[in-house]
C-alpha positions in Angstrom: -0.1 -0.2 -0.1 1.3 3.4 -0.8 1.8 5.9 2.0 0.2 8.4 -0.3 -3.1 6.7 0.2 -3.2 7.4 4.1 -5.2 10.2 5.1 -3.8 12.6 7.5 -6.6 14.2 10.0 -6.3 17.3 11.7 -4.2 17.2 14.6 -6.9 18.9 16.8 -9.1 15.8 16.2 -7.0 13.9 18.6 -7.7 15.9 21.6 -4.2 16.3 22.9 -2.7 19.1 24.7 0.1 21.3 23.1 2.7 19.7 25.6 1.7 16.3 24.7 2.1 17.2 21.0 5.5 18.7 21.5 6.5 15.8 23.5 5.8 13.4 20.8 7.7 15.6 18.2 10.6 15.9 20.9 10.6 12.0 21.3 11.0 11.3 17.3 13.7 13.7 17.2 15.7 12.2 20.0 15.6 9.0 18.2 16.6 10.7 14.9 19.4 12.5 16.2 20.6 9.6 18.2 20.7 7.3 15.1 22.5 10.0 13.1 25.0 10.1 16.1 25.6 6.3 15.6 26.6 6.9 12.0 29.0 9.4 13.1 30.6 7.3 15.8 30.6 4.3 13.5 32.5 6.3 10.6 35.0 7.5 13.1 35.4 3.7 14.3 34.5 4.6 17.9 32.2 1.6 18.0 32.8 -2.2 17.6 30.3 -4.1 15.2 27.5 -3.0 13.4 23.9 -1.1 14.2 20.7 -1.3 12.7 19.2 2.3 12.2 15.7 3.2 13.1 15.6 6.2 10.8 12.2 6.6 9.2 10.4 4.5 11.9 10.5 6.9 14.9 6.6 7.5 15.0 6.0 3.8 15.8 8.2 3.7 19.0 7.3 7.0 20.0 3.4 6.7 19.5 3.2 3.3 21.2 5.3 4.0 24.2 3.6 7.4 25.0 0.9 5.3 26.2 2.8 3.3 28.6 2.9 3.4 32.2 5.5 2.5 34.9 5.8 -1.1 35.3 4.8 -2.0 31.5 7.1 -4.1 29.7 8.7 -3.8 26.2 10.6 -6.4 24.1 12.8 -5.0 21.1 14.6 -6.1 18.0 18.1 -5.8 16.4 16.6 -2.4 15.2 16.0 -1.4 18.7 17.4 2.0 19.7 13.9 3.6 18.9 12.2 1.5 21.3 14.2 1.9 24.2 14.7 5.7 23.9 11.0 6.0 23.6 10.5 4.0 26.8 12.9 6.6 28.6 16.5 5.2 28.5 19.2 7.6 29.0 21.1 8.6 25.8 24.5 9.0 27.5 24.4 5.3 28.8 23.1 4.1 25.5 25.8 5.7 23.5 28.3 4.2 26.0 26.9 0.9 25.7 27.0 1.0 21.9 30.7 2.1 22.1 31.5 -0.8 24.4 32.1 1.2 27.5 32.0 0.5 31.1 29.2 3.0 31.7 26.7 1.6 29.5 23.5 -0.2 30.3 25.2 -3.6 30.1 28.3 -2.4 31.1 29.6 -2.3 27.3 29.1 -6.1 26.9 25.8 -6.0 25.1 26.1 -3.6 22.3 23.6 -2.1 19.9 21.5 -5.2 19.8 21.2 -6.1 23.5 20.3 -2.8 25.3 18.2 -3.6 28.3 17.0 -2.2 31.6 14.9 -4.4 33.6 14.3 -1.7 36.3 11.9 0.2 33.7 10.6 -2.9 32.0 12.9 -2.9 29.1 13.4 -6.6 28.8 15.9 -6.2 26.0 16.6 -5.6 22.4 17.3 -8.9 20.6 19.6 -9.9 17.6 17.5 -12.9 16.9 14.5 -12.2 14.5 11.2 -12.8 16.4 13.0 -13.7 19.6 11.5 -10.8 21.5 7.9 -12.0 20.8 7.7 -14.9 23.0 9.6 -13.0 26.0 6.9 -10.2 25.8 4.4 -13.2 25.9 6.0 -14.6 28.9 5.9 -11.2 30.6 2.0 -11.1 29.6 1.6 -14.4 31.3 3.5 -13.3 34.4 1.0 -10.2 34.6 -2.0 -12.6 34.2 -0.6 -14.8 37.2 0.2 -11.8 39.3 -3.3 -10.0 38.5 -1.7 -6.7 37.9 -2.7 -4.0 35.4 0.6 -3.9 33.4 0.8 -4.6 29.8 3.5 -6.1 27.6 4.7 -4.7 24.1 6.2 -6.8 21.3 8.0 -4.8 18.8 8.9 -6.7 15.8 9.8 -6.7 12.0 7.6 -8.0 9.0 10.2 -10.9 8.6 9.5 -11.9 12.4 5.7 -12.6 11.5 7.2 -15.8 9.5 8.9 -17.2 12.5 7.2 -19.9 14.4 7.6 -17.7 17.7 5.0 -15.3 16.1 2.3 -18.0 15.6 2.8 -19.8 19.0 3.0 -16.8 21.0 -0.1 -15.2 19.6 -1.9 -18.3 19.9 -1.2 -18.7 23.6 -1.9 -15.1 24.1 -5.3 -15.4 22.4 -6.4 -18.6 24.2 -5.4 -17.1 27.7 -6.2 -13.5 27.0 -2.7 -12.3 28.0 -2.3 -8.4 28.1 0.2 -8.3 25.2 0.1 -6.0 22.2 2.1 -7.3 19.1 3.3 -4.3 16.9 4.7 -5.3 13.5 6.8 -2.6 12.1 6.5 -3.5 8.6 9.2 -1.8 6.7 8.9 -4.3 3.7 12.4 -5.7 3.9 13.8 -8.6 6.0 17.5 -7.8 5.2 17.2 -7.9 1.5 14.0 -9.9 1.2 10.6 -8.0 0.0 7.9 -9.4 2.4 5.5 -8.9 -0.4 7.3 -11.6 -2.2 7.3 -14.3 0.5 3.7 -13.7 2.1 0.3 -14.2 0.2 -1.6 -11.4 1.9 -1.5 -7.6 1.4 -1.5 -6.9 4.9 0.1 -8.9 7.8 -2.5 -7.7 10.3 -5.0 -10.3 8.9 -3.3 -13.0 10.3 -5.0 -12.0 13.5 -8.2 -13.7 12.2 -6.5 -17.1 12.7 -6.7 -16.3 16.5 -9.8 -14.5 16.7 -8.2 -11.3 18.1 -8.3 -7.7 16.8 -5.6 -6.9 13.8 -5.3 -3.5 12.5 -2.9 -1.9 9.9 -2.0 1.7 10.5 0.1 4.3 8.8 3.3 3.8 10.7 4.5 7.2 9.7 1.7 9.2 11.6 2.7 9.2 15.1 -0.9 10.3 16.1 -2.7 7.4 14.5 0.1 5.1 16.1 -0.7 6.5 19.5 -4.5 6.3 18.8 -4.5 2.7 17.8 -2.1 1.4 20.3 -3.9 3.4 23.2 -7.0 1.6 22.2 -5.2 -2.0 22.4 -3.4 -1.1 25.6 -6.8 -0.2 27.2 -8.4 -3.3 26.0 -5.5 -5.4 27.3 -5.6 -3.6 30.9 -9.2 -4.4 30.9 -8.7 -8.2 30.5 -9.6 -8.5 27.0 -6.5 -10.2 25.5 -4.1 -9.2 22.7 -4.0 -7.2 19.8 -1.9 -7.2 16.4 -1.0 -3.9 14.9 0.7 -3.6 11.7 2.5 -0.2 11.2 3.4 0.2 7.7 6.9 2.1 7.4 10.1 2.3 5.6 13.6 2.4 6.8 15.5 5.2 5.1 19.0 3.5 5.4 20.2 0.1 4.5 19.7 -3.1 7.0 22.8 -1.8 8.8 25.2 1.0 8.8 27.4 -0.6 6.4 24.7 -1.6 3.8 23.7 1.0 1.2 20.6 -0.8 0.8 20.4 0.1 -3.1 20.7 -3.4 -4.6 17.3 -4.6 -3.7 15.1 -1.6 -3.1 13.3 0.6 -5.7 14.6 4.2 -5.6 11.3 5.6 -6.4 9.4 3.9 -3.6 12.3 4.8 -1.2 12.1 8.6 -2.1 8.0 8.4 -1.7 8.5 7.2 2.0 11.3 9.8 2.6 9.1 12.4 1.2 6.5 11.2 4.0 9.1 11.4 6.9 7.2 11.0 9.9 9.2 13.8 11.7 9.1 16.5 8.9 5.5 15.7 8.4 4.4 15.9 12.2 6.4 19.3 12.3 4.7 20.8 9.2 1.2 19.8 10.6 2.0 21.4 14.0 3.0 24.7 12.4 0.3 24.6 9.5 -2.4 24.1 12.2 -0.6 27.0 14.4 -0.4 24.6 17.4 3.4 25.5 17.7 5.6 28.1 15.9 8.8 27.6 13.8 10.7 29.0 16.7 9.3 26.4 19.5 10.3 23.6 17.2 13.6 25.0 16.4 14.1 25.2 19.9 13.3 21.6 20.7 15.7 20.7 17.8 18.6 22.6 19.5 17.7 20.9 22.8 17.7 17.6 21.4 21.1 18.1 19.4 22.8 19.1 22.6 21.5 16.1 24.1 23.1 14.0 21.4 26.3 15.9 21.6 26.4 15.2 25.4 25.8 11.4 25.0 28.6 11.0 22.4 31.3 12.8 24.5 30.0 10.8 27.7 30.7 7.8 25.6 34.2 9.1 24.5 35.1 9.8 27.9 33.8 6.8 29.4 36.3 3.8 30.2 36.3 0.5 28.5 35.5 -2.4 30.9 38.4 -4.1 32.7 39.4 -7.4 31.2 38.7 -9.1 34.8 35.3 -8.4 33.9 35.1 -10.7 30.9 33.8 -13.8 32.8 31.4 -11.6 35.0 27.5 -11.5 34.4 27.5 -14.9 32.6 25.6 -16.8 35.3 23.0 -15.7 37.6 24.1 -15.3 41.2 21.3 -15.0 43.9 22.3 -12.4 46.5 23.3 -13.7 49.6 23.9 -17.3 48.4 
């Protein structure tokens, strides 16, 4: 489906306060600037390994996580920086982790694809396709057993829908009415494989019918629609009415990872169409056009976020690497006091 076929409703129809709207813009901008910062540190040889960038998909993580409360759970993917930033993780500790530094979330041992912070419900990014889906389902089961009002969010890509974990997890969640929201970030490509060539449906959300749960496809570049749809699903889950499958149509602006130009397998015309509908630029234009915010107010947010990113990069550069004595630490769980 072409992004141009989606209708953008007036911002005023969503009933959000100005500060809420500006926070959505700020959230997306933090993700975009962080990802551009990754390109910078990678090009300077400051980070080991590769990173999978979320540029172009910022509206999804921002829109979904804006509805979450303290104690809710999130599982992420190899393209996970946006999810954890939207959930509230600190940019400095994230950049330090990506650069392999001691001050990072996993003390520099996890890197780009394994950032986690259990204290705020971030159950980890994951380098295995679809591997976060059963983890989020398990978190949902724990919520059910404990009788709390929490929810669990599973973010995953289009290719994750063709993994066995997808079907097994949703079947379990549907049967037991677990409070899990499954969010497909359909950017059309699993590395270089076009999802439209390896599935027989126009929309992946139709798979929800097999489990008799709600399934909906939404413009993943429209942060307000993502927020609205996920809010309804989260509210439904908190009421004990079970899971929802949400497909967010989007497009990554870059290749599969920072070292992939992404030109060999993608149509440049299609790519340009999606870039022209950039979620951040589109939302900025809507806020200004509808006179919700001034250009000066938006520019101030841009400068504010730029300063945060610069501070994060410098923090990572100045932080020490882990001592070699720590190589065998954090491998096995040791119960305190044992």
